[in-house]
BALO-975184 format. One record per residue (C-alpha): residue in three letters; x, y, z. Coordinates in steps of 0.1 Angstrom, whole numbers. Layout:
BEGIN
aa east north up
ALA X Y Z .
...
// end
This chain:
BEGIN
aa east north up
UNK 1049 1856 1706 .
UNK 1067 1840 1736 .
UNK 1082 1871 1752 .
UNK 1081 1869 1789 .
UNK 1076 1831 1790 .
UNK 1103 1813 1810 .
UNK 1112 1776 1805 .
UNK 1138 1752 1817 .
UNK 1143 1717 1804 .
UNK 1163 1688 1818 .
UNK 1179 1667 1791 .
UNK 1209 1651 1774 .
UNK 1239 1673 1766 .
UNK 1233 1667 1729 .
UNK 1197 1680 1732 .
UNK 1183 1651 1712 .
UNK 1157 1642 1738 .
UNK 1121 1654 1736 .
UNK 1123 1680 1764 .
UNK 1153 1696 1749 .
UNK 1137 1698 1715 .
UNK 1106 1715 1729 .
UNK 1128 1740 1747 .
UNK 1148 1748 1715 .
UNK 1116 1755 1695 .
UNK 1104 1778 1723 .
UNK 1136 1798 1725 .
UNK 1134 1803 1687 .
UNK 1099 1816 1692 .
UNK 1112 1842 1718 .
UNK 1109 1824 1751 .
UNK 1136 1826 1777 .
UNK 1150 1792 1783 .
UNK 1177 1773 1801 .
UNK 1189 1738 1792 .
UNK 1199 1718 1822 .
UNK 1222 1688 1818 .
UNK 1252 1670 1832 .
UNK 1282 1693 1841 .
UNK 1309 1696 1815 .
UNK 1333 1666 1816 .
UNK 1308 1642 1832 .
UNK 1290 1614 1815 .
UNK 1252 1620 1815 .
UNK 1244 1585 1828 .
UNK 1267 1589 1859 .
UNK 1264 1627 1864 .
UNK 1265 1643 1898 .
UNK 1228 1650 1900 .
UNK 1233 1668 1934 .
UNK 1254 1695 1918 .
UNK 1224 1711 1900 .
UNK 1211 1743 1916 .
UNK 1174 1737 1909 .
UNK 1163 1768 1928 .
UNK 1184 1790 1906 .
UNK 1175 1772 1874 .
UNK 1138 1775 1881 .
UNK 1137 1811 1894 .
UNK 1109 1830 1876 .
UNK 1103 1800 1853 .
UNK 1068 1793 1840 .
UNK 1075 1757 1828 .
UNK 1098 1729 1837 .
UNK 1100 1704 1808 .
UNK 1109 1668 1815 .
UNK 1106 1637 1793 .
UNK 1099 1601 1801 .
UNK 1128 1586 1783 .
UNK 1154 1603 1806 .
UNK 1145 1577 1834 .
UNK 1161 1550 1811 .
UNK 1194 1568 1810 .
UNK 1206 1557 1844 .
UNK 1201 1562 1881 .
UNK 1217 1596 1882 .
UNK 1196 1612 1855 .
UNK 1166 1596 1869 .
UNK 1173 1612 1903 .
UNK 1178 1646 1887 .
UNK 1146 1641 1868 .
UNK 1126 1635 1900 .
UNK 1144 1662 1919 .
UNK 1135 1688 1892 .
UNK 1098 1682 1897 .
UNK 1100 1685 1935 .
UNK 1118 1718 1932 .
UNK 1094 1730 1906 .
UNK 1066 1726 1931 .
UNK 1085 1745 1957 .
UNK 1095 1773 1932 .
UNK 1060 1777 1916 .
UNK 1070 1763 1882 .
UNK 1046 1740 1865 .
UNK 1059 1706 1852 .
UNK 1054 1695 1817 .
UNK 1060 1658 1810 .
UNK 1067 1647 1774 .
UNK 1059 1610 1771 .
UNK 1074 1592 1741 .
UNK 1081 1557 1729 .
UNK 1116 1545 1739 .
UNK 1139 1532 1712 .
UNK 1134 1497 1728 .
UNK 1096 1492 1730 .
UNK 1102 1467 1758 .
UNK 1111 1496 1781 .
UNK 1078 1514 1776 .
UNK 1063 1500 1808 .
UNK 1093 1511 1828 .
UNK 1093 1547 1816 .
UNK 1056 1550 1818 .
UNK 1057 1535 1854 .
UNK 1081 1562 1864 .
UNK 1058 1589 1850 .
UNK 1028 1575 1869 .
UNK 1048 1575 1901 .
UNK 1052 1613 1898 .
UNK 1018 1620 1881 .
UNK 1005 1643 1909 .
UNK 1035 1667 1903 .
UNK 1026 1670 1866 .
UNK 1006 1700 1853 .
UNK 1008 1693 1815 .
UNK 1013 1658 1801 .
UNK 1020 1655 1764 .
UNK 1017 1620 1750 .
UNK 1034 1614 1716 .
UNK 1009 1600 1692 .
UNK 1032 1570 1686 .
UNK 1031 1561 1723 .
UNK 993 1562 1727 .
UNK 989 1526 1716 .
UNK 1014 1511 1740 .
UNK 1002 1531 1769 .
UNK 966 1522 1761 .
UNK 976 1485 1763 .
UNK 994 1490 1796 .
UNK 965 1508 1811 .
UNK 938 1486 1796 .
UNK 920 1516 1782 .
UNK 907 1523 1747 .
UNK 930 1547 1727 .
UNK 903 1572 1721 .
UNK 895 1574 1759 .
UNK 931 1573 1771 .
UNK 938 1611 1775 .
UNK 906 1616 1794 .
UNK 912 1587 1817 .
UNK 947 1598 1825 .
UNK 934 1633 1833 .
UNK 907 1621 1856 .
UNK 925 1593 1874 .
UNK 958 1611 1876 .
UNK 942 1645 1883 .
UNK 965 1660 1857 .
UNK 951 1695 1848 .
UNK 960 1692 1811 .
UNK 967 1660 1790 .
UNK 973 1665 1753 .
UNK 987 1650 1721 .
UNK 993 1661 1685 .
UNK 993 1639 1654 .
UNK 1017 1653 1628 .
UNK 1001 1631 1601 .
UNK 966 1645 1604 .
UNK 976 1679 1619 .
UNK 952 1674 1648 .
UNK 958 1684 1684 .
UNK 937 1670 1713 .
UNK 936 1686 1747 .
UNK 918 1672 1777 .
UNK 914 1697 1806 .
UNK 895 1703 1837 .
UNK 866 1721 1820 .
UNK 863 1699 1789 .
UNK 882 1689 1758 .
UNK 895 1705 1726 .
UNK 901 1689 1693 .
UNK 916 1712 1667 .
UNK 930 1708 1632 .
UNK 961 1730 1634 .
UNK 988 1726 1609 .
UNK 1003 1697 1590 .
UNK 1040 1696 1588 .
UNK 1046 1707 1624 .
UNK 1065 1681 1645 .
UNK 1052 1674 1680 .
UNK 1079 1694 1697 .
UNK 1070 1725 1676 .
UNK 1033 1722 1685 .
UNK 1039 1717 1722 .
UNK 1064 1745 1724 .
UNK 1038 1769 1708 .
UNK 1011 1756 1731 .
UNK 1032 1763 1762 .
UNK 1043 1797 1749 .
UNK 1007 1808 1743 .
UNK 990 1793 1774 .
UNK 1003 1818 1800 .
UNK 988 1846 1779 .
UNK 955 1829 1769 .
UNK 948 1814 1803 .
UNK 937 1780 1815 .
UNK 900 1784 1809 .
UNK 882 1766 1781 .
UNK 885 1794 1755 .
UNK 921 1801 1765 .
UNK 931 1765 1760 .
UNK 913 1765 1727 .
UNK 932 1796 1715 .
UNK 965 1781 1728 .
UNK 959 1749 1709 .
UNK 955 1766 1676 .
UNK 986 1776 1656 .
UNK 989 1812 1644 .
// end
């Protein structure tokens, strides 16, 4: 399904962060992927972020996957997180941002603020269903209207979410919106990895996004 799709994700060495989980599912589906993290022997929070060769890591890569919680890990990971998106623009990779609720809810505003500061560099924003309420409160927008508002105000080409309880995916894009019942039992990282794997083949148009949203 995902042959020929290239992905890179920046995340923690233990791969427990959302971006790393999306990459792991995509690799299992057949995508080519590279996990980028702190060099061996260095602590993630104090890593030498300048040692990462982003041009090499992003060569011939369709997607760069980042996650909002990484900015809470320390100044060095946050610098690498930001640099990754800058290099993705230069190398022609499209940035995917996974926005999730931090373990400490009081830090939601900080992590969301970091995402907003880079929003013009983001091509696909996935908002975890558990984070929608908190972001709606921060933005002063009704939950049902949040995805559309972010897409319009932030000029993000694709803003999406997936609710594992109802098995429903919602995608706001430049030519409309898609709401599809897909499959219960999938976790958000599984759905997003499948969406990213299918999108290069189906295309960014309305029908293409609808096909990419549905599970096979």
